[in-house]
C-alpha positions as protocol buffer text, in pm:
chain_id: "A"
residue {
  index: 1
  type: MET
  ca { x: -12412 y: -6416 z: -2957 }
}
residue {
  index: 2
  type: GLN
  ca { x: -12414 y: -6618 z: -2635 }
}
residue {
  index: 3
  type: THR
  ca { x: -12484 y: -6989 z: -2684 }
}
residue {
  index: 4
  type: ASP
  ca { x: -12375 y: -7156 z: -2359 }
}
residue {
  index: 5
  type: GLU
  ca { x: -12605 y: -7346 z: -2121 }
}
residue {
  index: 6
  type: ILE
  ca { x: -12923 y: -7150 z: -2061 }
}
residue {
  index: 7
  type: SER
  ca { x: -13102 y: -7169 z: -1727 }
}
residue {
  index: 8
  type: ARG
  ca { x: -13403 y: -6998 z: -1575 }
}
residue {
  index: 9
  type: ASP
  ca { x: -13170 y: -6828 z: -1325 }
}
residue {
  index: 10
  type: THR
  ca { x: -12971 y: -6660 z: -1603 }
}
residue {
  index: 11
  type: LEU
  ca { x: -13293 y: -6534 z: -1765 }
}
residue {
  index: 12
  type: ALA
  ca { x: -13485 y: -6416 z: -1457 }
}
residue {
  index: 13
  type: GLY
  ca { x: -13548 y: -6043 z: -1473 }
}
residue {
  index: 14
  type: LEU
  ca { x: -13443 y: -6020 z: -1839 }
}
residue {
  index: 15
  type: THR
  ca { x: -13634 y: -5789 z: -2073 }
}
residue {
  index: 16
  type: VAL
  ca { x: -13680 y: -5839 z: -2447 }
}
residue {
  index: 17
  type: SER
  ca { x: -13429 y: -5561 z: -2513 }
}
residue {
  index: 18
  type: GLU
  ca { x: -13169 y: -5721 z: -2286 }
}
residue {
  index: 19
  type: ALA
  ca { x: -13228 y: -6063 z: -2445 }
}
residue {
  index: 20
  type: THR
  ca { x: -13173 y: -5908 z: -2789 }
}
residue {
  index: 21
  type: VAL
  ca { x: -12840 y: -5768 z: -2673 }
}
residue {
  index: 22
  type: ARG
  ca { x: -12745 y: -6110 z: -2533 }
}
residue {
  index: 23
  type: TYR
  ca { x: -12868 y: -6332 z: -2821 }
}
residue {
  index: 24
  type: GLY
  ca { x: -12874 y: -6100 z: -3123 }
}
residue {
  index: 25
  type: THR
  ca { x: -13155 y: -6024 z: -3363 }
}
residue {
  index: 26
  type: PRO
  ca { x: -13453 y: -6258 z: -3313 }
}
residue {
  index: 27
  type: SER
  ca { x: -13555 y: -6485 z: -3599 }
}
residue {
  index: 28
  type: ASP
  ca { x: -13923 y: -6456 z: -3500 }
}
residue {
  index: 29
  type: GLU
  ca { x: -14146 y: -6257 z: -3267 }
}
residue {
  index: 30
  type: ASP
  ca { x: -14515 y: -6291 z: -3184 }
}
residue {
  index: 31
  type: ARG
  ca { x: -14763 y: -6135 z: -2943 }
}
residue {
  index: 32
  type: PHE
  ca { x: -15076 y: -6311 z: -2820 }
}
residue {
  index: 33
  type: THR
  ca { x: -15329 y: -6328 z: -2539 }
}
residue {
  index: 34
  type: LEU
  ca { x: -15272 y: -6628 z: -2313 }
}
residue {
  index: 35
  type: THR
  ca { x: -15578 y: -6843 z: -2251 }
}
residue {
  index: 36
  type: THR
  ca { x: -15617 y: -7204 z: -2145 }
}
residue {
  index: 37
  type: ARG
  ca { x: -15648 y: -7294 z: -2515 }
}
residue {
  index: 38
  type: VAL
  ca { x: -15286 y: -7299 z: -2627 }
}
residue {
  index: 39
  type: THR
  ca { x: -15079 y: -7511 z: -2859 }
}
residue {
  index: 40
  type: GLU
  ca { x: -14851 y: -7782 z: -2722 }
}
residue {
  index: 41
  type: PHE
  ca { x: -14552 y: -7554 z: -2791 }
}
residue {
  index: 42
  type: ARG
  ca { x: -14691 y: -7298 z: -2543 }
}
residue {
  index: 43
  type: ILE
  ca { x: -14858 y: -7535 z: -2292 }
}
residue {
  index: 44
  type: GLU
  ca { x: -14592 y: -7492 z: -2021 }
}
residue {
  index: 45
  type: LEU
  ca { x: -14682 y: -7123 z: -1995 }
}
residue {
  index: 46
  type: LEU
  ca { x: -15000 y: -7224 z: -1811 }
}
residue {
  index: 47
  type: ASN
  ca { x: -14784 y: -7346 z: -1520 }
}
residue {
  index: 48
  type: HIS
  ca { x: -14664 y: -6991 z: -1459 }
}
residue {
  index: 49
  type: PHE
  ca { x: -15004 y: -6824 z: -1411 }
}
residue {
  index: 50
  type: SER
  ca { x: -15283 y: -6876 z: -1160 }
}
residue {
  index: 51
  type: ALA
  ca { x: -15645 y: -6927 z: -1272 }
}
residue {
  index: 52
  type: ASP
  ca { x: -15720 y: -6567 z: -1169 }
}
residue {
  index: 53
  type: GLN
  ca { x: -15429 y: -6437 z: -1377 }
}
residue {
  index: 54
  type: LEU
  ca { x: -15542 y: -6641 z: -1678 }
}
residue {
  index: 55
  type: ALA
  ca { x: -15894 y: -6500 z: -1637 }
}
residue {
  index: 56
  type: ASP
  ca { x: -15738 y: -6156 z: -1693 }
}
residue {
  index: 57
  type: ALA
  ca { x: -15600 y: -6285 z: -2028 }
}
residue {
  index: 58
  type: PRO
  ca { x: -15235 y: -6176 z: -1994 }
}
residue {
  index: 59
  type: GLN
  ca { x: -15059 y: -6043 z: -2302 }
}
residue {
  index: 60
  type: ILE
  ca { x: -14753 y: -6249 z: -2395 }
}
residue {
  index: 61
  type: THR
  ca { x: -14457 y: -6163 z: -2616 }
}
residue {
  index: 62
  type: GLU
  ca { x: -14286 y: -6467 z: -2768 }
}
residue {
  index: 63
  type: VAL
  ca { x: -13937 y: -6417 z: -2911 }
}
residue {
  index: 64
  type: THR
  ca { x: -13730 y: -6685 z: -3085 }
}
residue {
  index: 65
  type: TRP
  ca { x: -13361 y: -6692 z: -3174 }
}
residue {
  index: 66
  type: THR
  ca { x: -13175 y: -6935 z: -3396 }
}
residue {
  index: 67
  type: LEU
  ca { x: -12864 y: -7000 z: -3187 }
}
residue {
  index: 68
  type: SER
  ca { x: -12716 y: -7259 z: -3425 }
}
residue {
  index: 69
  type: PRO
  ca { x: -12838 y: -7478 z: -3712 }
}
residue {
  index: 70
  type: HIS
  ca { x: -12941 y: -7734 z: -3448 }
}
residue {
  index: 71
  type: ARG
  ca { x: -13064 y: -7513 z: -3163 }
}
residue {
  index: 72
  type: ASN
  ca { x: -13339 y: -7255 z: -3119 }
}
residue {
  index: 73
  type: LEU
  ca { x: -13433 y: -7057 z: -2810 }
}
residue {
  index: 74
  type: THR
  ca { x: -13779 y: -6917 z: -2742 }
}
residue {
  index: 75
  type: LEU
  ca { x: -13841 y: -6678 z: -2453 }
}
residue {
  index: 76
  type: TRP
  ca { x: -14184 y: -6570 z: -2333 }
}
residue {
  index: 77
  type: PHE
  ca { x: -14246 y: -6239 z: -2160 }
}
residue {
  index: 78
  type: GLU
  ca { x: -14561 y: -6109 z: -1995 }
}
residue {
  index: 79
  type: GLY
  ca { x: -14657 y: -5768 z: -2130 }
}
residue {
  index: 80
  type: ASP
  ca { x: -14557 y: -5570 z: -2434 }
}
residue {
  index: 81
  type: GLY
  ca { x: -14248 y: -5634 z: -2638 }
}
residue {
  index: 82
  type: THR
  ca { x: -14022 y: -5380 z: -2471 }
}
residue {
  index: 83
  type: GLY
  ca { x: -14008 y: -5431 z: -2097 }
}
residue {
  index: 84
  type: GLY
  ca { x: -14222 y: -5732 z: -2023 }
}
residue {
  index: 85
  type: ARG
  ca { x: -14149 y: -5971 z: -1737 }
}
residue {
  index: 86
  type: TYR
  ca { x: -13966 y: -6294 z: -1828 }
}
residue {
  index: 87
  type: VAL
  ca { x: -14197 y: -6592 z: -1779 }
}
residue {
  index: 88
  type: HIS
  ca { x: -14045 y: -6903 z: -1935 }
}
residue {
  index: 89
  type: HIS
  ca { x: -13812 y: -7035 z: -2205 }
}
residue {
  index: 90
  type: LEU
  ca { x: -13768 y: -7338 z: -2425 }
}
residue {
  index: 91
  type: GLU
  ca { x: -13463 y: -7463 z: -2611 }
}
residue {
  index: 92
  type: TRP
  ca { x: -13562 y: -7675 z: -2908 }
}
residue {
  index: 93
  type: SER
  ca { x: -13430 y: -7824 z: -3231 }
}
residue {
  index: 94
  type: PRO
  ca { x: -13550 y: -7707 z: -3572 }
}
residue {
  index: 95
  type: GLY
  ca { x: -13789 y: -7965 z: -3710 }
}
residue {
  index: 96
  type: GLN
  ca { x: -13891 y: -8079 z: -3362 }
}
residue {
  index: 97
  type: GLU
  ca { x: -14263 y: -8159 z: -3344 }
}
residue {
  index: 98
  type: PHE
  ca { x: -14480 y: -8033 z: -3059 }
}
C-alpha cells in the first residue's frame, strides 16, 4: 500500500481499479448523484463542475481507504465505479468533523 505524499498530479487519470491496485482494498465505497445540495465533506466537488454539468446531475463514485490509523484518503470519480474519471481527493483524519 502506497502512503507517501498524495497530490492531484499523481491521481490525474486514475481509475477506481488503478487506485485499488495502488492503495489496496477500500474501507468504504459509495455512489451518488451530485447536486448543489451536498454535505460539507463533499462540498469541494462543486468546484470541479460547471452549472451546466451539475444540471445534468453527474453520477459520482466515492471511494475511501484507511492508509494508517491516523490518515484516510477519499477519492471521487465521475461515472460508474469501474472506469470513472478522477475528479478530486481529500486526505483526512479519522474523527475529523466536517
